[in-house]
C-alpha positions as CSV (number, residue, x, y, z in Angstrom):
1,M,74.4,96.5,111.6
2,S,77.7,95.6,109.7
3,I,77.6,93.0,107.0
4,V,78.6,89.5,108.5
5,A,79.7,86.4,106.8
6,A,77.0,84.0,106.0
7,G,76.7,80.6,107.7
8,P,77.8,77.3,106.2
9,T,77.2,77.3,102.4
10,R,74.5,74.9,101.0
11,P,75.7,72.2,98.7
12,S,74.7,72.1,95.0
13,T,72.0,69.6,94.3
14,N,72.8,66.5,92.4
15,P,70.1,63.9,93.3
16,A,71.4,60.4,93.8
17,G,74.7,61.4,92.0
18,K,73.0,61.8,88.5
19,G,75.1,62.3,85.5
20,V,75.0,65.7,83.7
21,G,72.5,64.4,81.1
22,P,69.7,63.7,83.4
23,L,70.4,66.9,85.4
24,L,70.2,69.0,82.3
25,R,67.1,67.2,81.1
26,G,65.5,68.0,84.5
27,W,66.3,71.7,84.2
28,R,65.1,71.7,80.6
29,E,61.7,70.1,81.6
30,Q,61.4,72.3,84.5
31,R,61.8,75.3,82.3
32,R,59.4,73.7,79.7
33,V,61.8,74.1,76.8
34,S,61.7,71.3,74.1
35,Q,65.1,69.8,72.9
36,L,64.6,71.5,69.7
37,E,64.1,74.9,71.2
38,L,67.1,74.5,73.4
39,A,69.2,73.5,70.5
40,L,68.3,76.5,68.6
41,R,69.0,78.8,71.4
42,A,72.4,77.0,72.1
43,D,73.5,76.8,68.4
44,S,73.4,73.0,68.5
45,S,71.0,70.2,67.2
46,A,68.2,68.5,68.9
47,R,70.0,65.2,68.2
48,H,73.1,66.3,70.0
49,I,70.9,67.5,73.0
50,S,69.2,64.1,73.1
51,F,72.6,62.4,73.1
52,I,73.8,64.5,76.0
53,E,70.6,63.9,78.0
54,T,70.7,60.1,77.5
55,G,74.5,59.9,78.2
56,R,75.5,58.8,74.6
57,S,77.6,62.1,74.3
58,R,79.7,63.9,76.9
59,P,79.2,67.6,76.4
60,S,82.2,70.0,76.5
61,E,82.7,72.3,79.4
62,E,81.7,75.2,77.1
63,M,78.5,73.4,76.0
64,V,77.5,72.7,79.6
65,L,77.9,76.4,80.5
66,R,76.0,77.4,77.4
67,L,73.1,75.0,78.0
68,A,73.0,76.2,81.6
69,E,72.9,79.8,80.6
70,H,70.1,79.3,78.2
71,L,68.1,77.3,80.8
72,D,68.7,80.1,83.4
73,V,70.2,77.6,85.8
74,P,71.3,79.3,89.0
75,V,75.2,79.9,89.2
76,R,75.6,77.4,92.2
77,E,73.8,74.7,90.2
78,R,76.0,75.5,87.0
79,N,78.9,74.2,89.1
80,A,77.0,71.1,90.0
81,L,76.4,70.5,86.3
82,L,80.1,70.9,85.6
83,L,81.1,68.5,88.3
84,A,78.6,66.0,87.1
85,A,80.2,66.3,83.6
86,G,83.7,65.7,85.0
87,Y,84.8,69.3,84.9
88,A,86.1,71.6,87.7
89,P,83.6,74.4,89.1
90,H,83.7,77.4,87.0
91,Y,82.3,79.9,89.5
92,P,84.1,80.5,92.8
93,E,82.2,80.8,96.1
94,T,84.1,83.5,98.1
95,P,83.1,84.1,101.6
96,L,81.7,87.6,102.1
97,D,84.3,88.5,104.8
98,D,87.2,87.6,102.3
99,P,89.4,90.7,101.6
100,S,88.7,90.3,98.0
101,M,85.0,91.2,98.8
102,D,85.9,94.4,100.6
103,A,84.8,96.8,97.8
104,L,81.4,94.9,97.4
105,R,80.8,94.6,101.2
106,Q,81.6,98.3,101.8
107,G,79.4,99.4,98.8
108,M,76.4,97.5,100.1
109,E,77.0,98.9,103.6
110,R,77.1,102.5,102.2
111,L,74.1,101.8,100.1
112,I,71.8,100.6,103.0
113,Q,73.1,103.2,105.4
114,G,72.5,105.9,102.9
115,Y,68.9,104.8,102.7
116,E,68.3,105.6,106.4
117,P,65.9,106.4,107.9
118,Y,64.0,104.1,105.6
119,P,64.6,100.4,106.3
120,A,67.0,98.3,104.2
121,L,68.8,95.0,104.5
122,V,71.0,92.5,102.7
123,V,69.9,88.8,102.7
124,D,71.3,85.6,101.1
125,A,69.6,82.8,99.3
126,T,67.9,81.4,102.4
127,Y,67.0,85.0,103.8
128,T,69.8,84.9,106.4
129,V,70.2,88.7,107.3
130,L,73.8,89.7,106.4
131,A,73.4,93.4,107.1
132,A,70.5,95.8,108.1
133,N,70.3,99.5,108.6
134,R,68.8,101.5,111.6
135,G,65.5,101.6,109.8
136,I,65.3,97.8,110.1
137,A,66.5,98.0,113.8
138,M,63.7,100.4,114.6
139,L,61.0,98.0,113.1
140,L,62.5,95.0,115.1
141,E,62.0,96.7,118.5
142,G,59.9,94.5,120.7
143,V,60.8,91.2,118.7
144,S,61.7,88.2,120.8
145,E,65.2,88.0,121.8
146,S,65.4,84.4,120.6
147,L,64.6,85.6,117.0
148,L,67.3,88.2,117.3
149,A,70.1,85.8,118.1
150,P,72.4,85.2,115.1
151,P,72.0,84.2,112.5
152,L,68.9,86.3,111.9
153,N,66.4,85.2,109.3
154,A,64.2,87.7,107.6
155,M,61.3,85.3,107.0
156,R,61.2,84.1,110.6
157,L,61.5,87.7,111.9
158,T,58.5,88.7,109.7
159,L,56.2,85.8,110.1
160,H,57.0,84.2,113.5
161,P,54.2,84.8,116.1
162,E,56.9,86.4,118.4
163,G,58.3,88.4,115.6
164,L,56.8,91.2,113.5
165,A,53.5,89.1,112.7
166,P,51.3,90.5,115.5
167,R,52.1,94.0,114.4
168,I,51.5,93.6,110.6
169,R,48.1,94.9,110.0
170,N,47.6,93.3,106.6
171,H,49.3,90.1,107.8
172,R,47.2,87.7,105.5
173,E,48.1,89.6,102.5
174,W,51.7,90.0,103.3
175,R,52.1,86.4,104.4
176,D,50.6,85.2,101.1
177,H,53.1,87.4,99.1
178,L,56.1,86.1,101.0
179,L,55.1,82.5,100.7
180,A,54.4,83.0,97.0
181,Q,57.8,84.6,96.6
182,M,59.5,81.7,98.3
183,E,57.6,79.2,96.2
184,R,58.8,80.9,93.0
185,Q,62.4,80.8,94.2
186,I,62.0,77.0,95.1
187,A,60.8,76.3,91.7
188,L,63.7,78.1,90.1
189,D,66.5,77.0,92.5
190,R,65.5,73.6,93.8
191,S,67.0,74.7,97.2
192,E,66.3,72.2,99.8
193,P,67.3,74.6,102.7
194,L,64.8,77.0,101.3
195,R,62.1,74.5,101.1
196,A,62.6,73.6,104.7
197,L,62.4,77.2,105.7
198,Y,59.2,77.5,103.6
199,E,57.7,74.5,105.4
200,E,58.7,76.1,108.8
201,V,57.3,79.5,108.3
202,A,54.2,78.3,106.5
203,A,53.2,76.3,109.6
204,Y,53.4,79.3,112.0
205,P,50.1,80.2,113.6
206,V,48.5,83.3,112.5
207,P,48.1,86.3,114.8
208,E,45.0,86.4,117.2
209,Q,43.4,89.3,115.3
210,E,43.5,87.3,112.1
211,R,42.1,84.2,113.7
212,E,39.2,86.3,115.0
213,G,38.5,87.4,111.5
214,K,39.0,91.2,112.1
215,G,39.1,93.1,108.9
216,E,41.7,95.7,108.0
217,G,39.2,98.5,108.5
218,E,38.8,97.5,112.2
219,L,42.5,97.4,112.8
220,D,43.4,100.8,111.3
221,G,42.0,103.0,114.0
222,G,41.2,105.9,111.9
223,V,44.2,105.8,109.4
224,E,43.3,107.7,106.3
225,P,43.1,105.4,103.2
226,V,45.7,105.8,100.7
227,P,45.6,104.5,97.1
228,Y,48.7,102.2,97.1
229,F,50.4,101.5,93.8
230,A,51.7,98.1,95.1
231,L,51.0,95.8,98.1
232,P,52.3,97.6,101.2
233,L,53.7,96.2,104.3
234,Q,51.5,97.9,107.0
235,I,53.1,97.6,110.4
236,E,52.4,99.2,113.8
237,H,55.2,101.1,115.4
238,G,55.1,103.4,118.4
239,G,51.3,103.8,118.2
240,R,51.3,104.4,114.5
241,V,50.7,102.5,111.3
242,L,53.6,102.7,108.9
243,S,53.3,101.6,105.3
244,F,56.1,100.5,103.1
245,I,56.5,99.2,99.5
246,S,59.3,96.5,99.3
247,S,61.9,96.4,96.4
248,I,64.5,93.7,95.9
249,S,67.8,94.2,93.9
250,T,70.3,91.7,92.8
251,F,73.4,91.7,90.8
252,N,73.5,91.5,87.1
253,T,75.7,88.7,85.5
254,P,77.2,87.5,88.8
255,M,80.6,85.6,88.4
256,D,80.7,84.3,92.0
257,V,78.2,82.1,93.8
258,T,78.1,84.1,96.8
259,V,77.3,87.3,94.9
260,A,74.7,85.5,92.8
261,E,72.7,84.7,96.0
262,L,72.7,88.2,97.5
263,A,69.7,90.4,97.5
264,I,69.2,94.0,98.9
265,E,65.8,94.7,99.9
266,T,64.7,98.3,100.5
267,F,61.3,99.6,102.0
268,L,60.1,102.8,100.5
269,P,57.5,104.7,102.5
270,A,54.1,104.3,100.9
271,D,52.3,107.3,102.2
272,P,53.0,110.8,103.3
273,A,52.4,109.9,107.1
274,T,55.1,107.3,107.0
275,V,57.6,109.6,105.3
276,K,56.9,112.5,107.8
277,Y,57.2,110.1,110.9
278,L,60.5,108.6,109.6
279,Q,62.0,111.9,108.8
280,S,61.1,113.2,112.2
281,L,63.3,110.5,113.7
282,V,66.4,112.1,112.2
283,S,65.4,115.8,112.4
């Protein structure tokens, strides 16, 4: 599956048109950093930070960016802070299908294709699937056509009762892991679209076997226990139970909003049986 352009971009958040001071104070309080600590980090003074937050002083563009960096504000929201302070956005938001993104796009395609036969995909900040390899396509066999209509969403595909959920043997644990992951992102990014997605998928009904209280041992059908080093995704496929460990990669020091919100998720086989089966598909 080739990389596709993401859907409409989500706006940066600026509740009720707040000025830069209240916005910075909100980020500082969310990060649980005192004015003095932030001042020391940013080579400023607590008095100046206080004046900025109360609107008594207008920060320079450089100061806004410096404070945002020390508060680990997402790139998209750094642009919102600059706009609230009366400056132009600093970080561009280039569509993924723009010619200037060719090297990035082709590099990610080569990366996930080179990972085959193991599954790998590229998602954006709201888990829209921008690219996936044949390993992912294999796992999606049997998923409802309605969930496979663009734009695909990784969380819906995984947790929807017509998606992968009925085939995930450790559904309760994997669902808890994904929801906790989304909660951490919401706390960091304040993304309303992500919050809406979280509320949607958290409300999905659980698979029948989980409602009946069947334990993992009842479902494994004789699969030999393996000492996993991280929580695996255990999923049925072709009469087998495959086990994967998930790893997520992002870009260091992104200078573009689009790039900052990309994530590459790869699924490493977690036991010898899964390795053997996947390698048999390409032998």
